[in-house]
N, C-alpha and C positions, 0 to 999 in steps of 0.2 A: 503493500499500500503506500502510495507516494504522499509525502507531507504536503498539505495545501500550501503552506508558507513557502517551501521550497519551490513548489510549482509557480506560484505568483512571482517569486524571485526570477526564477527562470524565464517566465513570460515577460516581465519587465525588461529584462536584459535582452531579449530577443533582437530588438531594433539595433542595439549596440553591437550585438554579435554579427548581425547581418552586415552592418556597416564595416565592421572589421573584417570580414571575410571579403566583401567588395573591394575594400581598400588593399587588403593583403593581396588579392589576385592582382589588382592593378599594378602594385608594386613589385610583386613576384615576376609578372610578365616582363616588366622593363629590366628587372635584375637577370632575369633568364635570358633575354635578348643580349646582354652585355656578357653575361658568362658564357654563352655559346659562342659569340664572336671571340673572346679571349681563348676559349678552348680550341677553336678552329685554328687560330693563329698558332698556338702552342704546338697543336698536331702537325701543322704545315711546316713550322720551323724543325719539329723532331723528324718529319719525313726528309725534308731536305738535308738535315745532318745526317740522317740515316744513309741516304743516297750518296753523299760525299763520302761518308765513311766506307761504304760498300765499294765505291770506285777506287778509292785509295787502297783498300784491302785487295782488291783484284790485282792491283800492280805489285803488291808486295808478294803475291803468292796465294794460290787458291786455297790452301789448307788454312794457313795463318790468317789471311784476310777474312775468310768467311766467319770464323770463330770471333774475331774482333767485332765484325760488322754486326753479327747477331747480339753480342753483348751490349753494343752501343745502342742497337735498336731496342733492346729490352729496357736498357736505362732510359732511353728517350720515351719510351712508351710508359714506364713507370712515372718518369718526371711529368708527362702530360696528364696521366690519370691523377697524380698528387695535385696538380694545380687545378684541375677540374673539381676534384673533391673540395680542395681549399676554397675555390670560387663559390661553390654550393654552400658550404657552411658559412662564408662570408654573407651570401645572399640570405640565408636563414637568420643570421644574427641581425642583418639590417631589418628584416622583416619583423622580427621580434621587437626591435628598437623602435621602429615606426608605430607598430600596433599599440606598443607601451605609451609613446608619446600621444596618440590619438585617444587612448582611453584616459590618459592624464587630462587632455583637454577637455573631454567630456566631464570628468570630475571637477574640473575647475570652471566650466562653462556656465551658461545663464541658468541651467537647471541643476547646478551642482548640489544645492541644498537637498532638493528631493532625491537625487540619486545618492547622496550621502546618507540620508536618512535610510533608504532601502538597504544600502550597504551595512549600516549599522544594524538594522533589523536582522538582516541575514546572518550577521556575526552573532548575534545573541540567540537566533534560532539553533546556530551550530555549537554555540558554546555554553548556552544557558542564559536566563535573564540577569544574572549576577555578574556576568563577565564584565570586565573593564575594557571599554571601547575607545581607541584614540585616533583622532582624525590626523592623517599624515599630511605633510606639507606638499607633496606631489601629488596629493589627491587620493581618494580612498580611505580606508581605515584599517586598523589592526586591532584585534581584540585578543584579550589574554583571559584565561581562567586557570585555577591551580593545575598545573602540569600540562596545559594545552595553549595553542596559539593558532590564531586564524589571521592570515595575511591577505587582505583585499585591497591591495595597493594596485595602481594601474599596471605595473610591470607583472605582477602576479596573476591579474585578471587576463591580461593579454596572453601570458604564457598558457594559462588554463584554456583559453579559447583556440590557441594554436595547437595544444595537446589534443582536444577534442576533435580537431580536424584530421589529426592522425595522418594517414597516408594521402589524404587530399592535399596537405601542404606540399609534400614531395611532388606531387604532379604537377604543382607550378612550375617546375624548372627541369622536370625530367622530359626526354624525348617521348 
């Protein structure tokens, strides 16, 4: 059975989640385009390096040259893969940062008092009515009860939204 207060909180945050998803998709598509261009350039350079190495290796001798070329090609492929993964990680971190900024802007925007009240209510639903709730300077709230803590800061809310998207987030920059 679902807690009605939790359902109302989820319903209230639905527009925020939808805007975060839309903004995340837009940002991720731009980041993906840059990442793909960078990855293509790295692969092109790696292929050019591998061709050069292969040509040099042929001149030095078939046996020695082939082994050296394979090693260099393997290193170039590893380097290209490493850069691609680093670019994807950077894209994800940028998406997280921008999502947290947007949630923070919502928390500090015109309707911030209403949103803060809903977040305080959510914290008390999670930790109990006697929990100590503190407004955070960046927006959102943090609540504490003996032995427990709830973080409803913009960064935490954005992280939870991205976590709930799961594999859908990865699909933003994967082919």
